C-alpha positions, 0 to 999 in steps of 0.5 A: 052844493052846500045847504047854505048855497042852496038855501031859498032866499030868492026863487031861481030864475031857471029852476033846472039850472041851479047856477042861475043863482050866483051863490051856487056859481060862487061855490063852484068857483071857490071849489075850483080855486081850492078855497074853503066854502064861501063864508056867510058874509061872502054869500050875503054879498053875492046875493046883493050883487045879484039882486041889488039895485042898478046902482049899489055900493058894497062896503065890506071890511078889508080881507073879506074877499069882495074883489074875488067875489065880484070877479066871480060875479063878472064870470057869472054875468057872462055865463048868463048873458054873453052879450054883456059889456063889462068895464072894470075900473080901479084907482090903479090901472094895474089893479084893474088889469089884474082883476081882468086877468083873473076873470080871463083865467077863470074862463080858460081854466073852468070847464063850466066856462069853456064855451066863453073862451075867445075865438082866434078872430076875437080880442084877447088881452088882459086889458080887453077881451071878448067871449066867444058867443058875443056878437061883433061890437066896438066894445070888448066883453071885458075891459079894464081901465084906471079911474084917471084914464079916458072913460069917455068913448067906452060903453058898458052894460055893467061897470065895476068900480073896485077900490077907486078911492085910495089914500093917494087920490083922496087925502085932500079935498081937491083930490076928492073933488076931482075923483067925484067929477071922474065918477060922473063920467060913468053915466056917459058910458053906461048903456040904458038899463045898465048897472054900476057896482062900487066896491070900496073901503073908506079912506078918509072921514070925508069919503067919496062913498058918502056922497054917492047916495045923493046920486041914487046909489044904495050903500050896504055895509058889512063891518068886521065886528058886530056893531054896538047900538051907538054904531048901528045908529050911525050906519042906519039903513046901510047896515047889512040886514044879515048883521042886523038880524043876527044882532036882534036874535043875539045881542051878546054878539056885539063887538064879536067878529062878524065873519069868524070863518074869515077873521078870528078874534085874535086876527082882528085884535092884531089888525086893530093894534096895527091900524090904530083906532081911527084906521081900524074904524075906517078900514074894518068897521067902515065907520066914517063918523067922527066921535071925539074918540076918533077925532082926537086919536092920540091919548095920554093914557096910552103912554107909560110914564116913569123916570128914565135912565139915560143909558138903560131901561128895564128888560121888560115893562108892562102898561097898566090902566087901573086906578092904582096906576094913575099919576096925580102928581104930574100936570095933565093937559089932555082931554077930560078923563085922560090921565098919565099912568105908571107901568103895572110892572117892570123888570128889576133887570135894566139893560143898555138901550139898543140905540138912541136917536134924536130928531130936530125940527128947525124953524126960521124966525117967527113964532115957530119953535126949533124943537128936538126929541130924543128916543131910545129903543129896547126890545121893541119899546120906545123911550122918550127921554128928552124934549127941547125947544127954543122960540124962533130960529135955532141957528145960534151957537148957544142953541146948537150947543144945547142940542149937542149937550142933550145928545151927549147926555143921552148917548145919542147915536144918530141925529136926524134933521128935517131939511124944511128950512134953508135947504139943509143949512141947519144940518151943516151948521150942526155938523160943524159944531158937533165936530168939536163938541160931540162927534155924532152921525148927523143926517137929513131926514126923509119925513115931509112927504105927506100931509103933516097931521095925517103923517104924525097920527099915522106914525104915533097912533099904532105905537100908542095903541100898543102901549110901546111908548114910555115917556120920562116924567121929567119930559112932562114936567119940563114941557109944562113949565117951559111955557108958563111965561107965555101969554094965556092964549099961547101957553098950551099951544106950544106944549107937547102933550096939548099938541098930542091930544088935540091933533086931528087929521084936518089940515091946520088942526094945530096952531103949533106942532113943532114939538109933536113933529119932532117926537113923531119924526124920532118915532118914525126913525125906529119904525123898522124896528117895530116889526120885532115882537116885544116878547120874542125879543125878550126871550131871545135876550134871555136865551143869549144870557143863558148861553153865556152862563152855560159857557161860563159853567162849562169853562169852570167845569173844565178847569177854568177859574170861576172868579175870572169869569165875567158876572152876568147877574 
């Protein structure tokens, strides 16, 4: 046993059996699975599972291993009392079945649990099984169900609800209300004196886990980083005492990784870039409060602004945020303190774009705009080169010609059209016009499957946080000037960069979002390319040029004409 596992936090209920302390049992399971020793946070979660109240919620950052710890806890509960009846519940029945199967395998594979193996006359499947010492009962020792399954009719002394809130069942208020009602069924199946354990990570700012304390549940939170004083105030008494004590002993720990054995600083930085600020705040910091920073997650200062060439871009470009990079000349309509920035560095060598795409968001008659955006890609960086918009329907020949002229000017390879109006009629009309004006591939886009606001933010936030969106300064100037003739109350509503900085995940947060939707749709087209690491791509290109130069040298050395060789630099 490790010293940590044997540390005296609570007296063991049976001194002669150290495994009556779940932390020790967890250590044995981890060794059986050939895992490193449990981390300090995992031991803390284990202690809370054993000694916590009858109704508790464990909110711990993604990847801490709370599902594995709780599966071991179920085995420990049966080890201590084989008469327990345990119900495993998850948003996905498949996930609940997988946990049940994991528990069953531990029972069959660990010599310590051999006495729990079901007898031939007992139930034994991955969705419901008994343990050998259990007395005959209508309910199995362990059963797994989905949260949408029929909960009534079951009985349990312990209910484990693991990730019952996921994106698909909590992205609207109606779905959250339905989930809240389904959770109430737990009280109908829980045996007197039984316990309910929730394991979860908030999926929205209006997370169902925020409502459960009003129903008698105690929440404990383990964030991925040691929180700032401001964030600690938001957590209140919910913050795990382990985290609080460490911060009080050493305030310099703020913003450092809270479980370095699980996630290094580099790991968290990479995940923060991938999830975006608001996503990381929910998934890793378990913070569902909405500061202005989180409410409006898209910022002008995360972009790189410069003049762009229709055909080429720098081999490498680096974002900067210092006072020397602030652009004062361009009109700024972001939130207070938000500014545009020049790059701090860009390579003197300019290369052809790897591809250029246009996205069109058509509209019918009315106040909406038909908007389009053109984005090119080079070495994993996206370049917003052109944005256009016309009020009302965009079916007129003049509008179609304007779109195709922009596509031709910018060297567009593919045009994606959102089929949200007229059953794809816009794309058909554009194809007809393109056949004689600018032949180009025109396709319907698959872009309207989720709530629009969340879809736009989830697409743009990671790209902006990684500073991989470069915006042409002419786009900013055109966007500002394009609405100057509108009434005062509408002048900003149609502007792209006002839409970008004012959008939230609340449904209907913008009066108009056509230009922003077009930009997000075009960025989404390039998402598959975003897996390419920018640095790796640049190095690959350098190696390709080096290989070509070497081939030219060898050709010259072997008697070829140097003058006839192509120039690469």
